VOMIDO-23986 format. One record per residue (C-alpha): residue in one letter; residue number from 0; x, y negated, z negated. Coordinates in steps of 0.02 Angstrom, whole numbers. Layout:
residues N
  residu  num      xx      yy      zz
       A  NUM       X       Y       Z
...
This chain:
residues 269
  residu  num      xx      yy      zz
       M    0    4130   -7159   -5703
       G    1    4160   -7213   -5543
       R    2    4378   -7195   -5579
       I    3    4330   -7007   -5629
       L    4    4229   -6990   -5464
       N    5    4334   -7072   -5361
       T    6    4475   -6968   -5428
       Q    7    4385   -6795   -5400
       F    8    4329   -6805   -5235
       I    9    4536   -6857   -5178
       L   10    4599   -6743   -5258
       S   11    4485   -6588   -5206
       I   12    4523   -6639   -5005
       F   13    4705   -6669   -5067
       I   14    4708   -6484   -5141
       S   15    4599   -6401   -5012
       S   16    4736   -6457   -4869
       I   17    4870   -6349   -4965
       F   18    4786   -6217   -4897
       V   19    4746   -6263   -4740
       I   20    4947   -6317   -4730
       L   21    5003   -6132   -4758
       I   22    4878   -6060   -4667
       L   23    4943   -6166   -4503
       S   24    5116   -6171   -4550
       N   25    5255   -6086   -4458
       P   26    5732   -6159   -4751
       V   27    5719   -6359   -4784
       L   28    5712   -6423   -4931
       A   29    5646   -6611   -5000
       G   30    5726   -6761   -5036
       R   31    5758   -6947   -4992
       P   32    5643   -7015   -4927
       L   33    5485   -6907   -4996
       I   34    5426   -6951   -5161
       T   35    5376   -6770   -5167
       D   36    5524   -6671   -5262
       D   37    5529   -6482   -5199
       A   38    5587   -6313   -5342
       G   39    5761   -6292   -5261
       T   40    5923   -6342   -5369
       Q   41    6084   -6371   -5325
       G   42    6200   -6199   -5378
       K   43    6302   -6226   -5534
       G   44    6434   -6345   -5556
       K   45    6377   -6419   -5374
       Y   46    6305   -6612   -5380
       L   47    6186   -6696   -5274
       F   48    6218   -6883   -5249
       E   49    6077   -7018   -5163
       A   50    6095   -7184   -5144
       G   51    5955   -7293   -5047
       A   52    5888   -7453   -5042
       E   53    5692   -7522   -5037
       Y   54    5582   -7645   -4999
       S   55    5397   -7685   -5061
       R   56    5287   -7805   -5030
       D   57    5104   -7819   -5084
       D   58    4955   -7976   -5091
       N   59    4816   -7934   -5193
       E   60    4724   -8069   -5262
       G   61    4821   -8230   -5269
       I   62    4988   -8137   -5332
       R   63    5111   -8088   -5180
       V   64    5260   -7973   -5230
       N   65    5437   -7932   -5150
       K   66    5523   -7811   -5214
       T   67    5682   -7760   -5173
       T   68    5751   -7607   -5254
       I   69    5934   -7511   -5239
       G   70    5965   -7359   -5328
       A   71    6068   -7204   -5377
       E   72    6031   -7026   -5423
       L   73    6163   -6912   -5514
       D   74    6086   -6707   -5520
       Y   75    6222   -6579   -5577
       G   76    6202   -6395   -5572
       L   77    6203   -6338   -5765
       A   78    6148   -6167   -5720
       D   79    6094   -6084   -5539
       N   80    5925   -6165   -5564
       I   81    5940   -6267   -5669
       D   82    6000   -6460   -5631
       L   83    6021   -6618   -5727
       T   84    5980   -6812   -5665
       V   85    5997   -6970   -5687
       F   86    5924   -7097   -5596
       S   87    5948   -7291   -5602
       C   88    5909   -7448   -5508
       Y   89    5922   -7630   -5501
       Q   90    5768   -7719   -5443
       S   91    5745   -7908   -5389
       L   92    5568   -7965   -5384
       Q   93    5516   -8118   -5326
       I   94    5341   -8158   -5389
       N   95    5210   -8302   -5326
       N   96    5080   -8289   -5441
       T   97    4904   -8421   -5358
       G   98    5070   -8548   -5351
       V   99    5199   -8523   -5468
       T  100    5330   -8420   -5412
       S  101    5474   -8306   -5529
       S  102    5612   -8223   -5479
       P  103    5655   -8083   -5612
       E  104    5773   -7966   -5583
       G  105    5881   -7818   -5670
       I  106    5930   -7635   -5720
       T  107    5765   -7519   -5737
       D  108    5706   -7401   -5853
       T  109    5861   -7254   -5843
       L  110    5766   -7064   -5792
       I  111    5861   -6945   -5886
       E  112    5769   -6762   -5825
       L  113    5797   -6569   -5817
       K  114    5728   -6456   -5674
       W  115    5724   -6275   -5700
       R  116    5656   -6139   -5590
       F  117    5580   -6018   -5666
       Y  118    5516   -5916   -5508
       E  119    5602   -5854   -5336
       N  120    5532   -5731   -5229
       K  121    5610   -5689   -5065
       D  122    5448   -5754   -4937
       G  123    5487   -5924   -4991
       L  124    5395   -5970   -5136
       A  125    5483   -6057   -5291
       F  126    5437   -6160   -5428
       A  127    5484   -6276   -5561
       I  128    5450   -6373   -5713
       K  129    5549   -6547   -5733
       P  130    5529   -6614   -5906
       G  131    5587   -6815   -5910
       V  132    5628   -6966   -6019
       L  133    5621   -7129   -5965
       A  134    5756   -7254   -6060
       P  135    5698   -7411   -6084
       T  136    5845   -7492   -6006
       G  137    5745   -7601   -5925
       D  138    5685   -7781   -5970
       Y  139    5509   -7753   -6012
       T  140    5458   -7986   -6007
       K  141    5526   -7977   -5833
       G  142    5376   -7960   -5718
       I  143    5222   -7935   -5692
       G  144    5061   -7816   -5727
       D  145    5023   -7658   -5790
       G  146    5139   -7572   -5636
       D  147    5302   -7550   -5582
       A  148    5326   -7749   -5544
       R  149    5393   -7741   -5716
       L  150    5600   -7694   -5722
       G  151    5519   -7583   -5899
       A  152    5397   -7530   -6006
       G  153    5491   -7574   -6184
       E  154    5489   -7396   -6251
       V  155    5531   -7208   -6219
       R  156    5422   -7133   -6098
       G  157    5421   -6929   -6065
       R  158    5344   -6844   -5930
       L  159    5334   -6667   -5893
       Y  160    5294   -6600   -5666
       V  161    5268   -6455   -5618
       V  162    5348   -6438   -5448
       G  163    5277   -6301   -5329
       T  164    5381   -6266   -5136
       K  165    5346   -6140   -4995
       E  166    5462   -6106   -4863
       F  167    5443   -6077   -4663
       K  168    5554   -6021   -4524
       K  169    5551   -6240   -4463
       S  170    5457   -6312   -4604
       A  171    5415   -6311   -4795
       F  172    5272   -6389   -4914
       H  173    5315   -6439   -5077
       L  174    5179   -6478   -5212
       N  175    5190   -6617   -5381
       L  176    5089   -6614   -5550
       G  177    5138   -6725   -5657
       Y  178    5092   -6825   -5832
       L  179    5178   -6966   -5927
       R  180    5147   -7020   -6066
       N  181    5161   -7212   -6028
       E  182    5212   -7301   -6191
       N  183    5234   -7516   -6156
       R  184    5251   -7656   -6227
       F  185    5095   -7726   -6123
       D  186    4926   -7645   -6152
       A  187    4959   -7520   -6014
       R  188    4876   -7375   -5979
       E  189    4970   -7230   -6080
       N  190    4925   -7068   -6020
       L  191    4949   -7059   -5817
       W  192    4923   -6906   -5698
       H  193    5003   -6876   -5526
       A  194    4971   -6766   -5377
       S  195    5058   -6769   -5203
       L  196    5110   -6659   -5073
       A  197    5249   -6650   -4941
       G  198    5281   -6593   -4779
       E  199    5424   -6552   -4706
       W  200    5465   -6498   -4487
       R  201    5641   -6469   -4409
       I  202    5602   -6525   -4230
       A  203    5793   -6506   -4211
       K  204    5950   -6446   -4286
       K  205    6027   -6607   -4374
       F  206    5830   -6689   -4345
       K  207    5674   -6668   -4455
       L  208    5504   -6759   -4485
       V  209    5422   -6779   -4666
       G  210    5292   -6822   -4727
       N  211    5183   -6850   -4905
       T  212    5047   -6912   -4993
       G  213    4975   -6908   -5174
       I  214    4886   -7017   -5295
       D  215    4927   -7109   -5466
       T  216    4824   -7141   -5636
       N  217    4820   -7344   -5594
       P  218    4916   -7391   -5769
       D  219    4808   -7570   -5769
       A  220    4684   -7514   -5863
       D  221    4558   -7652   -5822
       S  222    4562   -7569   -5622
       S  223    4461   -7425   -5605
       I  224    4528   -7387   -5434
       D  225    4681   -7249   -5415
       P  226    4811   -7319   -5292
       V  227    4843   -7179   -5154
       F  228    4994   -7183   -5031
       L  229    5037   -7107   -4865
       L  230    5209   -7106   -4823
       G  231    5320   -7048   -4655
       G  232    5483   -7026   -4623
       F  233    5662   -6933   -4556
       V  234    5806   -6842   -4588
       Y  235    5962   -6848   -4485
       S  236    6118   -6730   -4566
       L  237    6297   -6815   -4520
       S  238    6357   -6628   -4584
       D  239    6304   -6474   -4676
       S  240    6345   -6607   -4840
       I  241    6294   -6772   -4796
       D  242    6108   -6814   -4726
       V  243    6021   -7021   -4709
       S  244    5855   -7048   -4709
       F  245    5737   -7169   -4680
       G  246    5552   -7200   -4732
       V  247    5399   -7305   -4700
       K  248    5272   -7280   -4860
       R  249    5093   -7379   -4857
       G  250    4952   -7394   -5005
       I  251    4771   -7334   -4923
       N  252    4678   -7434   -5066
       D  253    4710   -7608   -5122
       P  254    4805   -7544   -5310
       G  255    4965   -7495   -5186
       Y  256    5083   -7592   -5131
       D  257    5041   -7647   -4964
       I  258    5210   -7571   -4866
       N  259    5363   -7509   -4937
       L  260    5537   -7468   -4824
       T  261    5668   -7355   -4880
       A  262    5842   -7308   -4843
       G  263    5944   -7187   -4887
       I  264    6125   -7074   -4874
       S  265    6133   -6907   -5000
       L  266    6293   -6814   -5014
       R  267    6313   -6650   -5086
       F  268    6488   -6587   -5156
């Protein structure tokens, strides 16, 4: 009951904030370093390549985890309103569990996903759905716990996200609601939900600030607290087709990582 009330309270604040933002705000599209996706697509025959590195640190109940991730994503426009995405990364973990140290590393599970933008109007409002599959390319025996401190889940997992975007002259806001069927081999929760909201503010021709918050179901079946995150960062456009980005993400309750630093580059061609 405590977990349900906690989740409902945070989600009610989260949903209410959407309407406040839409009223107060004055074409920008999401990407790195945001967690929340936008409803935009690349266009038929066009590509988006993103590469980045992340460092995360967490100390919780005598267990310290340092995680370094190098990832790459390729999006291809199958049609003007349909993208195919493939994302994979290499992860290195440094785990100190009450004095016992381990250093697992390797490829994690691979995401294959479609995005279909099924609605768009001239006022900058758009909606998309994203069905996806996580292929078990990572070694689930390497790592610790029930979350992302493991290299994989050991099973094929399916997920579905609904994405909304509202664009203004110099800003944009994006809402994601998602579900993951978390099949796994280590007794983690199998039904996981996600809700997140992101905003972008263009403050100069080549520079924009970004912010992101969200909540996820805790995969740890023994925990009654769902992790909530807050992220801030910026994107700088080197050209019309090249962006560089930096972000700082922080868990604002116990299950989340204490700190996460991310930097990356996005190429459109």
